[in-house]
C-alpha positions as CSV (number, residue, x, y, z in Angstrom):
1,M,31.1,-29.3,22.0
2,K,27.4,-29.2,22.6
3,R,27.1,-25.7,21.9
4,Q,28.8,-26.3,18.2
5,I,26.4,-29.2,17.7
6,F,23.4,-26.9,18.6
7,W,24.5,-24.3,16.2
8,Y,25.2,-26.5,13.2
9,F,21.8,-28.1,13.9
10,G,20.0,-25.0,14.1
11,F,21.7,-23.6,10.8
12,L,21.0,-26.8,9.1
13,S,17.3,-26.7,10.1
14,I,16.9,-23.2,8.9
15,A,18.8,-24.0,5.5
16,I,16.4,-27.2,4.9
17,M,13.4,-25.1,5.9
18,M,14.5,-22.1,3.2
19,L,15.1,-24.7,0.8
20,V,11.7,-26.5,1.2
21,S,9.8,-23.4,1.2
22,T,11.7,-22.1,-2.3
23,V,10.8,-25.5,-3.8
24,N,7.1,-25.3,-2.6
25,A,6.7,-21.6,-3.8
26,Q,7.4,-22.4,-7.6
27,N,4.6,-25.1,-8.2
28,G,3.6,-23.8,-11.6
29,D,1.4,-21.1,-13.5
30,P,-0.5,-18.6,-11.3
31,P,-4.3,-19.0,-11.1
32,P,-6.3,-17.2,-13.7
33,P,-8.0,-13.6,-12.7
34,P,-11.5,-13.6,-11.5
35,S,-14.3,-13.9,-14.0
36,Q,-15.2,-10.0,-13.9
37,H,-11.7,-9.0,-14.7
38,G,-11.6,-6.4,-17.5
39,E,-15.4,-6.4,-18.1
40,N,-16.1,-3.2,-15.9
41,G,-12.8,-2.0,-15.6
42,N,-9.9,-4.0,-13.9
43,Q,-10.9,-5.7,-10.6
44,P,-8.1,-6.8,-8.3
45,A,-6.9,-10.0,-9.1
46,G,-6.6,-11.1,-5.4
47,G,-9.8,-9.8,-4.2
48,G,-10.2,-8.0,-0.6
49,A,-7.9,-10.2,1.7
50,P,-8.7,-9.1,5.4
51,I,-5.7,-8.1,7.2
52,G,-7.0,-6.6,10.4
53,E,-6.7,-10.1,12.4
54,G,-3.1,-10.2,11.3
55,L,-2.4,-6.6,12.3
56,A,-4.1,-7.0,15.8
57,I,-1.9,-10.1,16.4
58,L,1.3,-8.5,15.3
59,T,0.6,-5.3,17.6
60,M,-0.3,-7.6,20.7
61,L,3.1,-9.5,20.2
62,G,5.0,-6.2,19.6
63,A,3.3,-4.7,22.8
64,G,4.2,-8.1,24.8
65,Y,7.8,-8.0,23.7
66,G,8.2,-4.3,24.6
67,A,6.7,-4.9,28.0
68,R,9.1,-7.8,28.6
69,K,12.1,-5.6,27.5
70,W,10.8,-2.9,30.0
71,Y,10.3,-5.4,32.7
72,I,13.9,-6.9,32.6
73,K,15.4,-3.3,32.3
74,H,13.3,-2.2,35.3
75,K,14.2,-5.3,37.4
76,R,18.0,-4.8,36.6
77,S,17.9,-1.1,37.8
78,L,16.0,-2.2,40.9
79,A,18.7,-4.7,41.7
80,E,21.6,-2.2,41.5
């Protein structure tokens, strides 16, 4: 019974989060382009967003996940 309650609560919380994010994502018109857009050729509308920090974090998380999986597999093979 506790397991069913856990699954229902998890499903309900994920559904609520998806609903809230969808409602917040549609909040009106997009912002206007930058002031130099179209004067000297088309400038990018979003500018230069840095992705270096996010890429490093994702790489570290992936390496940690892989190390954990390897450790668990290695631990099981030693126990046998």
